[in-house]
N, C-alpha and C positions, 0 to 999 in steps of 0.2 A: 378519498374527492383528493382530486388535484387542487397541492392549494393546500392539502392540511394533513401535519404532519404522524407520519407515519405508526401508526399503534401495533401493539399485537395482539393479531386478529380472532379471535375464539371461530374455530372449524366445528361442525361437529361432534369429530371423535375426539375430543385434543386433550381432555384426559386420558381417554387411551395410548391415544397417540406418544403423547408427553410419560405416558409411564413408561410402554417400550419405546419411547426415546433415550428416555434414564440408562433404559441398560441396556443398548445399542453403543449410544453416544456419549454418556453420561447424565448428570441432572441437571435439564432445566433450568435452573438458580445455576451449575458451576457447567463451564466451557471444559470443565480437564479430564482427559480421558486416557485409555491407551492407546497405543497403533492397533490395537485388535479394534480400539471400539471405534473407528473414524476409519480407520484405512481398508477396511472387511469389505466394504459397501463399493457393487459395482453396479459395471456402466447400460444404462438401457437400451430401448429401440426409440425411437420418435412418436412421441405421441405429441394429447393438446396441451399447455396446461393454462391453469385458469387464473388473470391478473389478478389480483386483489384489490392493489390498491398501489396510487402512484406519485412521487412526495418531488415536488423541483427538488435539482439539485447542485444549479448554478447555470453555468450559459449553456446555452439547449440542452439537457442533460435529464436528467429522472431520476429515480431512486424507484422501483421493479419490482413489486412484491406480488408474488406466485406462490398460487397453493403446492405443495405435494400433490402429486395421484394416490391415488386410492391403495393401499397396498406398502407405502411407501411414507417411512415413520418426519426420519431428520435430510438431512444431506450427505453429510458429512465430509472429508473433503473434499468433493468431488467437484468438479468442474462442467459448465451444463453451451450446449453452445448450441443455434436459435436456427431455425430452417426457413424460408420465404421460398414460394412456386410464387412466380411470376413471370413475365411477357418481356422481348426487350424484339424488336420490329418484327415480334409476329411469333417469334419463336419461344415456345417454353424455356426455357432459368431456372436453375433450383440455388441459394445461394446463403452459401453456411458460414455463422461464425459464432467463435466462443462468445463465451464472456467468462469472467469473472466475479462468485459471490462474493458480497461485504457485509456478510450473516456470521453467523457463526454458525460451525457444525452442526452444537446441538438444537437450536432451533427447534423447536416439533410445528412439524404443518404447514410451513413455511419455507423458502429462502429473497433474498433480497440482490439487488443487479444492476449496478448503474452500468448508466445505457446513453449514450449523447448520439443525438441526432446530429447526421456530417451532411454535406450540400451533395446533392445525384452525383453521382460518376458511375462511374461503366463497372456493374459488377458490387454497387454499390443499394443500399436504402435501408436493409434492414435495421440498422439504429432508428426508422424513421417513420417504422411501420407499428416497431415493440412501441419508441416513445406517443404514437397516434391510437393505441387502445384506451381503452372505457373498459374498468371495472367489471368485472364475469363474464370481458371478451377472451378470449381463449389462444396460442399462441403455439407452432409447431416447437419445442426443445427434446435433448436428449439428455441424459449425464455420463457427464465424463468421467473414468478414474480414476480416483487422487493421482496430485504429480507425486515423482518420490523425488527429493532434493536429497542430493548425494547419498545416494544409495537408498534413502527409507522415508514414509509419508508422513509420517512421524513429526511437528512441532514442536512438542512440547516437552521442556526439561530437558532442550538440547542445547540450547544458550543463555549465555549470563548478558551477554552485552550484542543487539543488536540496532544496525544503520539499515535502513530501506532509502532509498533514493526512489523518485517515480515525479514523470512524467503523464498531464493531462490522466485519461482513462486508465494509466498506468497505475494508482494512486490504490485502485479496485483489489487487487488481491494483495495489497501492503498494507491495508484500512483492515481484510480481514484477518494477515494472519496478525500486526498490531492489536484488535482484539482479543485476538486468542491468547496470546502473550503477556498479554495485561493479564486478561484472568488467570491465569497459572499462578498459584497462588505459595506452591512451590520450587521455584524457580524463581523469580519476585527480580524477570530480566528487565532491562532496562530497555530503551524500544526509543530512537530518533528517528524522523524521520525530515529527510532535505527534499521537501516540494515543491517544485522545477514549473512553470507557466510563462504566458507571455504576457499576462498582464493580470490584476488584483481584480477581472471581470472573468478570469479565466478559472480559479480556483474553485476547484468539487466539491462540494462536502466539506463548504465552510463549516456549520456550525456542526456538523459531526465530529471534525476534524477539536471544534472545541469542546466539546463535553467531553471529548477521551483526555484533554486534557486536564479537561475540572475537574473528573474521576481517579487521575494518577496525576498529580502534580509532580511526582515525585523519579515518577516511569518514565515520562513519555515528554515529548518536547517538540515542536516543530518549528520549521528554520524552513523560511520562502522564499524563493531567488527567481525574478521577474526576469525574462527576455526584452521585452519590450514595458519594460518600462516608467509611469509616469512623470510628473516634471520634481513632482512632494517624494516618491518613492523615497525612501529609507533602508530598505531592506538589503540585503544585498541582490549584485543584479550581474547573470550571465546564464550560461546553459552549464558549466561546472568549471575544475580545475583543479590539480592537485592541492590548493591551497581552502578550496573552499570548503573540496570534504574531511582534508583534515579540522574542519574549523567543526565540523554538523556533525559530523559523522561516530561514531567508536572507533580510537585506533585500529589494528594489526595488532595479531597477537606479541609479536618485538617488533611491535614502536618506535624505535629510537625517531627522536626531530632531527631533520638531515639540512631544514633550511625555512629561517622567519617566510611569512605568511608577503606577500607581497602586497604594495602599494590597495588603501582601501580596506584590507581585513588583516585587522590590530590580533596580532599573538595576545591571546588570554592573559589577565594579570597572576599573577600571584595572588592568593590572598583566599576569600571565599568565597568566589565565584568568580567562573567561567562567562568571560562575557561575549557579548555576540549583537548582532540585527536580527531583531524577531517583531514580525508587527504580530498582536494580538491579532486571535479571531472571534466575530460577531454575531451575533445571533440574522441567521442572512437570511432570516424572513423581515427582519423590518424594512431592505430595503438596500440598493447601491449594492455594493464588492464584497459586501462578507467580512469584509475587516477593517481591523480602525485602528489606524498609526499612534505608541503611546511615544511621549515622551523618551529619551531613550537616560540611563541613567549613569553618571561620570564613572570615571574608574582613576589612579595612577595614570597610565597612558593613554586616554583623551580624555577629551571635558567635554563629550559629544561622542560617546561606545557607548553599546544597547545592549541587553544583554539577555542570559540566556541562564534557566534556575538551574547548579547543577552542584554537587557535594562539595566541601571541606578542599577537599586529597585532591580534584578532577582538573587535573595541568595536564595541558598537552605541552608543551615549549621549555626547558631552563634556558639559561642565562649562558650557563660552561660553554665554555669553543672546546673542550674536550669532551668528542665520543664518549670514551669511558663516564663520563661524570655528568652525561645525562639518565635523566629521570625516565623510567618506567613509566605510562600511563597507567594510573592502576584499574583500570579496569583490561588492561592487557595478560591480567593476571587470568583472569577467568578465558571463555571462551569467547569471541566472535565470531558474529554472519553478515553480515549486507547483503540489500538486497535491489533487486536493480528493476523497473520494468517502467515501460513507455515503446516507443515507438523505434522500430530498429536501427535505425542511426541514430537514436540518442543511446540506447542499448551499449551500444556497437561502441561510441563517443565514452562511455562510462569505465564502459568491460570487453570490451571485443564483441565481434559482431557474431554470432546463435548458428551455429552448422545446423547438416543434419546429416544422424545415418539414415543410407540405407537398406532395403530388405532382399535376397532373392525375389521376391515374389510384387515388386515395385511397388508397395510403399517406404512410406519412410517415420522414421520421424524427428524430435525437434531437439538437437548436441548445446551443452554448453558448448564448448568451441574450448580453442586458446582462450589465458586470462589476455588484456594486451590494457589500454586506456589510460585511464583517470588513474579507478584504482590502483591497479597492475603497477604506475610513476608510484601511489603515493606505498607501497611498501605490503600490500596484502596479495594471499596466494591463494590460488584456486580455492583452496575448499572454506576458503572464508566468505568466495563471493559466489550468490544464485542469483544468473540471468533467466530472470522469466517473459 
């Protein structure tokens, strides 16, 4: 029910589904699976999916849990598209919108979607329709084939250092990706999320992010930046910059520091930890913004710098003026990948616009397009960036 934290829902054939899902997607207790297990699952036609439960997830947003239909055990790496048939000025109209699940690919019998209720507008209203559903009611959905990321739909055992840049509901696919990677005990990839919103009230899934941090304190970190911060905000501000990328994300494979950060963004000091402003996340069910501000820890460079845990060898900057003597960041010794998700303008600012490839039958598919923007200026290559 609304206001209740989502729990695993026991369906009539749960045990059978878990058994079959374990064979297809990996066991329910571990999401580690091969590309063949997660990515062989195909698209499905439109059909009715039953809402099992919903939970508030932030400003005008909900986490919606839908039951898998008969004959389907687990979602795998597939996406979801929703359909709403309505009328505009007396004329029938179909509205379609894609959603990225936030649940694990191997979850048996259900999947979770992060859905926001946007204000009414032409061609809109699907989010409001879904969020207005009650448990037991249905929505018209279909499952989309797995997404390929630089030639492969598999995401486990590919990268050692992953950066996630999200705005608003662009958090959804990146949150699922973080969960998958953090459950991968073979690679032990580190994951850094840079989450950009207008205000503290706009931070979605605050409780779930806090839970991930608590479960994986040495492998998962979150940095918040606000574009319309309140007067007492002590975190990062702005939509993005090269300096912000250098402070919050794992560096590119061949990263050498070229210039110091701008005023207000201090270079992390040498020593035991890297310092950076970071509000901690609070239980969102207690009310308020879902975050609490904590006192910043002092550092040699500032009496009021802020902290984000990092390894003792985690250095982004050196004091050497000689480019040949600048240190490589330790994570540059492994594979780095940066994922960006948000509205078109946000993605374009960070990584350049997405494009479309057209086929002879008139259909088109989204394509990555050339890398530009903040990440290109920060030294990343196209192979190190993926635009959702």
